[in-house]
N, C-alpha and C positions, 0 to 999 in steps of 0.2 A: 911339463904337463905332458901326459899322455891327453891323444886325439883321443873326443867325444865319443865314444859308439851312437847305433841310431837309437840302443835302447835308452840312452842316456840322453839324447837330442827330445824323444818319445816321452820323457816322464818331463823335462822340462814343457813344452806343450801342454801336458796334460794339468801340472800346474796349473797354469795361466787359466786355461778353459773353465778353473774352480771359482774365479771373477764371473763368469756369466751364467753356468750351468751346474749342479753335481752330475756326479757321472750316471748315467740312464740306470735305468736299473737291467739288475740280469736274474728272471722269472722262469722259477721252475714251470714247466705249464701243464698240468695234470688233463688235459687230454688230449696232447698230441702226447704227451708219454704214454697212456694210456691204448690211443688207437694205435702207434708205435711199437710197444712192448720194450721203450728206451728211455732214460732220462734224457727231456726233450728241457729246451734251454732257450727262452728269448734273449736276444740284446735289447733292447728298447728305442730302437734310435729315433724312435717315430715320436720319444716320448723327450727329443728335443723342443728350445724354446721355439725354436724355428719345426717342428716334428719332421726333421731330416737331420740325417750326422754329416750332411753339406756343410753348417756353424765350424765345424771343425778345424775344415783346412781351410776357409776362408779365413777362418782368426787367427792362422798361426802366417799363416803366409804374411799377413796386416804386422800382425806383432813385432814379426823379425824384420818387414821391411823398417816399420817407423823406429827399431831401435839403431839400423843398421843408418843412418838418417834420409833413407830413399825414399819418392813418391813426393815429396814436399807438402806429406796431408791429401794429396788428390787421389783417387784410384777410378778404376771402371773393371765394367765382367760385363760378357756377354750371357743372358740364360733366361730360358722361359720357364722354369722352374724354381726347383730347391737351392739349387747354387745361387741363384738371384736372391734367394732370401734371408738364405747366412750372409750373404758377401751383406746386404741391405743394413743388419742386423749387427752387424763389428765394425760397419763404418758410422753406424749412432750409439754404439761403445765409447768406442777409440775417438768419435765428437771430429770428423773428418769428414770429407765431401767426397762423393760417390758416384758415380755415375752407372746406371742397369739402362742394356742395350737389348731389346725382346723386338722377336718378330711384330708384324703387326698383329697377326694371326693371330695373338697371346690371351686367353681366356679371361678375359673383363676380375674375374675372382683370382686368377693369380695375378696378377698386377697389382689389387687392392691389398692382396696380401704382401710384399711385395714394399707396397708403399708406409702400408699399417708398421712393421717394422724398420725402416729406414729413418722413417717422421723427416722430417729437415732436409736432417743429414746427405736425400738421397733426392736425384732426378731421372724422371726415368723418360727412355728413348725408345718410341715404336718406330721401326726401319726393315724392310725386305719384307719377305713371305718366309723365309729359310733363316735356320738356327746360321746358315751360312754368313747373307748377306750381314745380320747383325755382327756375326762374329767380324768380321773385317769390318763393318762401321764403326767397334771398340776399342779395336785395333788402331784406326784408321785416328778416332780420337784424343787414343794415350800420344800417340806420338806428335798430336797437333797444340797439346793440352799440357803435355809432360806431363801426361799421371799414370798411374804403374798402375799396368793392367792384371787383376788377376782370374789368372786359368785356373779352370774347374777340375783340373783331373794332372796335367801332364808335367807336375811340377814337383821338383824335393818335398819345397815347404807344405805344398797340398798334401804328397803323399805322407809325410811326416806327420801333421794331424791329421788325418784319419785313422792313424796306428795307433791312436792314442784310443781307440776301441778295443784295442786287443788287451795294451795293458790295464784297462780296467774289469777285462774278463782276468782275468786272469788272477786278480786283486780279490776278485769279489768270487771268484768259485774257493779261492784260497787251495787248500788239501783237497780238496775233492777229486777225482781221477776225470781231466777229458779225453774222449776219444777222439773226437772228429768234433770241426767245427765249420760249417757251411756259410756262403757270402755269396750274396750279388755282382757282377760285376756291369759294370756297366763303359767308363772311360778306366778302370780300373786302379781309381787312387786309392781305392778303400781296402782291394783285393791283393793292391798290392802292398799297403800298407803296411794293414793287418799280417800277411806274411813274413815282413821281413821283420818282424817285430818278434813274431814267434818263429825263425829261423836264429833270434838270441838269448831263448829261453830252450823247456824242451819241447821240445814242437808236437803239438799230436797232426793228426791225418786233416790235409786241408779239400774242401771241394766248393767248387766254384758254379754259381747257374746265373745264366743268363738267358732273354726270351728267345724261341724260335726262332722267332724272324729278323732276332738282328744278331748272330753269333759272332761277332768280332774278335774276342779270345778264338774262341774253338778254330774259328777259317784261322784264322794265325799260325795255330798249335800247329795245324793240321803240313798247315803248307811252308814252316818253318822259317816266316818271316812274319813281319807287318802286315796286313793287307787289309785293304780297303773292301767292305758293303761296295757292291754296286748299284745293291735297292736292299729299303726295310722295308719293314713291320714296323711303326710307328707308338704301337698301344699303347709298351708300355718306357711310354716316355722318360722316365726317368732311368731308361739302363738302357735304352734302342739306340746307339749311338754304329756310323757308318765303320769306324776303326778308330781300335782300344790304341790309348797314350802310351809313347815312344818307351819313359821312363817306367810303367808300371810294367810293356811288358818286358824289359828288358829283366825284372825283377821271378814274371809268370812264367819265361818263357818254357822255363827245367820241366814244366807241368804238358803231363801227356792228353790228345784229344778228348781222354774218358775222363778225366779230372773235371771237364766244363760241361753240369747237368745243361741243358734243354731245355725248357721250360713250354711248354702250347700255351700259347695267349689264352687257350678256351677253359687249360684243366687251371690258368693260374685264377679264371674270373671264379672259378667255381672255389680255388680256395679264399679268394677274400670272402668270398658272400658267407663262409663253413667260420673262418676267423671272425667276422657279422655278427652270425647270427646266431651261436654257440657259445664266445668269449667275448662279442660289443669288442672288438678288435675292431679299427676303421685304420682302413691297410691300403694304400696306391698303390699300385700293378707291382711297381717295380719293389717294393718294403713287401711284396708277398708272396717273393723268388727263391727264397730260404727254404717259409714252409711247404710255400709246393714240391720245393726239391724232394721231400719226402718218404713221395711215390714213387720217384725213380732211386731214388736210398733206400727202400723201407728191409731189403732181407739184409741189405749192411749196420744200421742204427742199433739189429735191435739189438738189448742187452748193454746199451753201448752208453756212456755218455756224450750227449751231443749238446752244442751250441750253435743257435742259426741264429744270423744279422739280418731285424727287422729291420730295415735301410729307411722309411716312412712311411710318410701316416697322412699325405696330403693328397688327400682325395676328393672331385668334387665330387657332390653328389647329383649330380647335371647329367655324369655318368654314366649312373646308377643302371638306368634302362636297359645299358650295351654290354654290362659286365655280364649282367641275366639274360641275356639275350646271348653274349656267347656260348657262358657255363650250361646254359640246356638244350644247344645245339651242341656242345663238347659233349655233356652226358648222354647223345641220345636223346634225348627229354621230349625235344624240339626240331619237328621239320619242316620246309617247307617243296609245296612241287605243283606244276603247271598241271590243270587236269584239258582234257576237254571234254563237257559235259552239254549231252544232247540239249537243244531249243527244245523241249516238251514242255506238256499239263505234266508236273508229279512229277519232273525228275531232278530238280533239288530236294523232296524230303525221298523221293529214294534212294541218294547220294546218303542224305543224312543218316538212312537204319543202318549204314551202314557201318557207320563207328560205331565202337566201343563205349562200353560203362564209362569206362576213362580218359576215354579222348574228349578233347575243346578245342577244338575253330578260333584262335587266334588270331588270323586270320581269311580274308574270304574278300574279293577285289575280281573283277572282271573285268579282264584286261580289252578287252576290244569283243565285239560280236566279228569273227573271223568270218565265216560262214553264215548260211540260212540253218543249218542245219543243228552246227554244233558251233560254240562257245568257250571259249579260254581264261578260268580261269586261274588267276595266284592265289593261294592254300595253306595257313601253315598248320600247324596243328601242334600241338603242349600233350603229353601224354605222364601217368602217372612211375612209368616203366618201359626202358624203353625196347623189350623182352612183346607190347606189346605193337609193333609195328610193323614188326612180319607175316600179324595174322592179318593186319588191316589191307597189306599191299597187296595180299592173294584174297584178300573178299572185292578189292581194288581187281585187280584181275578176272576172278569169277565171272562180275559183274558188266566187262569188257568196258570196264574205266580207263581209260588210253589216258596216262600221265608223266610226268617225269620228275624226276628228284633233283632237285637243283639245292639243294640246302651244302653240298661240298661244292657247287660250281662259283670261285669267288666272283668271277667277270657278270653274268647274271646275276646271282645275290646281290649287288657291291649295285646293277644298274636296278632293280626291279623290288628288292625287302625293306 
């Protein structure tokens, strides 16, 4: 009997997944297609039962462990997000006990959703302030309790389960040509699984997308070796990892750094708002990565058939003000200044008269009356067109108003805004 190929193992995983949910939709998106002059399809992994693709890998890992008689019906994982929810759903489905280790800082909404998906099958333990702390706790528990630790991405069975996304895309497209697939990268389980599956087929061009503040794959490709980032921006929490998995990197290392698009966090926020306002699609930051990459690929996708993997929609609407803020600052429609304003009657009125008809004060705060004649002010201004700011600054200078633009000064902005 010939050895099973990766594709046949993925087919088995996909068939087993049908006990949990049907294939997620592959939708032609008219808005994006018209905007970029291409046939843009969205693979809607935000529409799984747990609103992300992570359920595929966790389910496949647990299915195979139980079939081999391992784990004794007890599992564990470390996660503050989508992996925990997929793990919990799978535990409940299989009727096995699972323990989820989460950082103490995990938002209550994520804890509650994990508990809902797992029910009585799952216990949640909050430990440590950071992911590394709860990861170590989960591993220690697994050894002490003889439980099977379910990794988020760095395991063959996880990669195999995530690859079922690629198989569904092939089936759903049928005979329609496929020129390009764009997929997000965090730990690399999804990207490497899809890449390996497409290698066994007629492979389209592949592009990968990482957050600008957490470029672990691109850095590793540039260095020619697995590279751990000394510091990352955790805003895109579903894809911001310090180091891509070892097993995924072995598959992806043949690609070049230029095959990885880096998505600025502010631009990503603008994409999230566009999809919410225009299409009514709620996406988490990581779920919007592939769509956001179109801005970097617009010359390459024109006239092509493209699939974008929308990896998740677990968005906490308490983050919406921050998303709007980042989007406005990225597009140049909101800026922050520190002004030195004269302490005299009528000074504020004179200042207000400098504003244009589309300029709106979003923040006005005296920081400290630092001198008898002048006071320092934190000023936030929103406008409808970024081109309005140069004219406003010219009026500031004409009237002798001293100012400092702190919009891009991350340290000062973090302290004051």
